[in-house]
C-alpha positions in Angstrom: -40.8 79.1 14.5 -39.8 75.8 12.9 -39.0 72.8 14.9 -38.4 70.3 12.1 -36.7 71.1 8.8 -35.7 68.7 6.0 -33.4 69.8 3.2 -33.4 67.8 0.0 -33.7 64.5 1.9 -33.2 61.3 -0.1 -33.4 57.8 1.4 -32.4 54.7 -0.6 -32.8 51.2 0.6 -30.3 48.7 -1.0 -31.1 45.0 -1.3 -28.3 43.3 -3.2 -28.3 45.0 -6.6 -31.7 46.5 -6.2 -32.1 50.0 -4.9 -35.4 51.4 -3.7 -35.6 55.1 -3.5 -38.1 55.8 -0.7 -37.6 59.5 -0.5 -36.6 61.6 -3.5 -35.4 65.0 -2.4 -38.0 66.0 0.2 -37.7 69.5 1.6 -40.2 70.8 4.2 -40.6 72.7 7.4 -42.9 72.0 10.4 -43.7 74.8 12.8 -43.4 74.4 16.6 -46.7 73.5 18.2 -48.4 72.4 14.9 -50.4 69.3 14.2 -49.4 67.8 10.9 -50.7 64.7 9.1 -48.6 62.8 6.5 -50.7 60.8 4.0 -50.3 58.8 0.8 -50.7 55.3 -0.6 -48.7 52.4 0.7 -45.1 52.8 -0.5 -45.4 56.5 -0.9 -42.7 57.1 1.8 -44.9 58.2 4.7 -43.2 56.1 7.4 -39.8 56.6 6.0 -40.3 60.4 6.2 -41.4 60.0 9.8 -38.4 57.8 10.7 -35.8 60.1 9.2 -37.4 63.1 10.8 -37.4 61.4 14.2 -33.9 60.2 14.0 -35.0 56.5 13.8 -33.3 56.1 10.4 -30.4 57.8 8.6 -30.7 59.7 5.4 -28.8 58.8 2.2 -28.5 62.5 1.1 -29.7 65.8 2.6 -30.0 67.1 6.1 -32.5 66.9 8.9 -32.7 69.6 11.6 -34.6 69.3 14.8 -34.9 72.5 16.9 -32.0 74.0 14.9 -29.7 71.0 15.4 -28.5 68.9 12.4 -29.4 65.4 13.6 -28.4 63.8 10.3 -24.8 64.3 11.4 -25.3 62.8 14.9 -23.6 59.7 16.1 -25.8 56.8 17.3 -25.2 57.8 20.9 -26.1 61.4 20.3 -29.2 60.3 18.4 -30.3 58.2 21.4 -29.9 61.2 23.7 -31.8 63.4 21.3 -34.7 61.0 21.0 -35.0 60.6 24.8 -35.1 64.4 25.3 -36.9 65.7 22.2 -39.3 63.0 20.9 -42.1 60.6 21.8 -43.2 57.7 19.6 -46.6 56.0 19.2 -46.8 53.0 16.8 -49.6 50.9 15.4 -48.2 47.8 17.1 -47.7 49.5 20.5 -44.2 48.0 21.1 -44.8 47.4 24.8 -43.0 44.8 27.0 -45.9 42.4 27.6 -44.4 40.9 30.8 -43.8 44.4 32.3 -46.5 46.2 34.2 -48.2 49.3 32.8 -46.2 51.4 35.3 -42.8 49.9 34.1 -43.7 50.4 30.4 -44.7 54.0 30.9 -41.7 54.9 33.1 -39.0 53.5 30.6 -38.1 56.9 29.2 -37.7 58.3 32.7 -35.5 55.4 33.8 -33.3 56.0 30.7 -33.1 59.7 31.6 -32.0 58.9 35.1 -35.0 60.4 37.0 -35.3 59.5 40.6 -37.9 56.8 41.7 -40.0 59.3 43.5 -40.2 61.7 40.6 -40.9 58.8 38.3 -43.8 57.6 40.4 -45.3 61.1 40.5 -44.9 61.7 36.7 -46.3 58.3 35.8 -49.3 58.8 38.1 -50.0 62.2 36.4 -49.7 61.0 32.8 -51.6 57.7 33.4 -54.5 59.6 34.9 -54.5 62.0 31.9 -54.9 59.1 29.4 -57.3 57.1 31.5 -55.1 54.1 32.4 -54.2 54.9 36.1 -56.3 52.0 37.4 -54.2 49.5 35.4 -50.7 50.5 36.6 -49.9 47.2 38.2 -51.3 45.0 35.4 -48.9 43.4 32.9 -49.3 45.1 29.5 -49.8 41.8 27.8 -53.2 41.4 29.5 -54.6 44.7 28.2 -57.0 45.3 25.3 -55.8 47.0 22.2 -57.3 50.4 23.2 -55.7 50.1 26.7 -52.3 49.2 25.1 -52.4 52.3 23.0 -53.3 54.4 26.0 -50.1 53.0 27.7 -48.1 53.7 24.5 -49.3 57.3 24.5 -48.5 57.7 28.1 -45.0 56.4 27.5 -44.6 58.7 24.6 -45.4 61.8 26.6 -44.2 61.0 30.1 -40.9 62.8 29.6 -42.7 65.8 28.1 -41.0 65.9 24.7 -41.7 68.8 22.4 -42.5 66.5 19.5 -44.6 63.4 19.3 -44.5 61.1 16.2 -47.5 58.8 15.7 -47.2 56.2 13.0 -50.7 54.7 12.1 -51.6 54.8 15.9 -55.2 53.8 15.1 -54.4 51.0 12.6 -55.2 48.2 15.0 -58.1 49.8 16.9 -61.9 49.9 16.5 -63.7 53.2 15.8 -64.3 54.0 19.5 -60.7 53.6 20.5 -59.5 55.3 17.4 -61.5 58.3 18.3 -60.0 58.3 21.8 -56.5 58.2 20.4 -57.2 61.1 18.0 -58.8 63.1 20.9 -55.6 62.6 22.9 -53.4 63.8 20.0 -55.5 66.9 19.6 -55.2 67.5 23.3 -51.4 67.3 23.1 -51.5 69.7 20.2 -53.6 72.2 22.2 -51.1 71.9 25.1 -48.3 73.1 22.7 -46.8 69.7 21.6 -45.8 69.4 18.0 -47.7 66.3 16.7 -46.7 64.5 13.4 -49.3 61.9 12.4 -48.8 59.3 9.7 -52.1 57.8 8.6 -54.1 56.1 5.8 -57.3 57.4 7.4 -58.7 60.5 5.6 -60.9 61.5 8.5 -58.0 61.3 11.0 -55.8 63.2 8.7 -58.3 66.1 8.5 -58.2 66.5 12.3 -54.7 67.9 11.9 -54.2 71.6 10.9 -51.9 70.7 8.0 -51.8 67.8 5.6 -48.7 66.7 3.6 -49.4 64.2 0.9 -46.6 62.0 -0.5 -46.5 60.2 -3.8 -43.6 58.1 -4.9 -41.2 59.6 -2.3 -42.0 63.2 -3.2 -44.3 65.8 -1.7 -47.3 65.9 -3.9 -49.3 68.5 -1.9 -49.0 70.5 1.3 -52.3 72.0 2.5 -53.8 73.7 5.5 -56.8 71.7 6.8 
């Protein structure tokens, strides 16, 4: 069963009189529970594809369906609710609040969702233990190493148990050991039934997915089972 479907999606960025067509009629489907990598050279449209699929950016033309719902027609408020319920995000630059503790960073999606403090504590304790960061819950995230920050970012992405996790170059700022840790955690999420969409330049990381979609100049060049 599909959980993501794009129909003839185009995305054009306009700067003055200059139009940049980042996506040029992309149509694809991603099955529920799959692990998909999106690859291609810089400027191929990888991150744009992830952003429109996740509801982080609007489409110029076409439609985006998540779990059967057309999010390309959603209002901004509806998109915020959708993202908080259906998606988790992991980015290369972590996007943590440096002055906030690890606990507070991880619990942000639960606060937004209105979860009670007791349930938040229990859920954060569970997920922080799973990613190996439970011993740092009281530490400000700005004092962590790069690998620790990405563990916190992963915990934040999955703490609300979303069916889809989008990871945009999650190993880009990490050494090989921490990169391996991140990929192991993504594989573990996939085995647990989460749909994982990975954007990466790294060929070895891409091959750890069970499907690889290659973009070139805003179009799907190939779509292969790994």
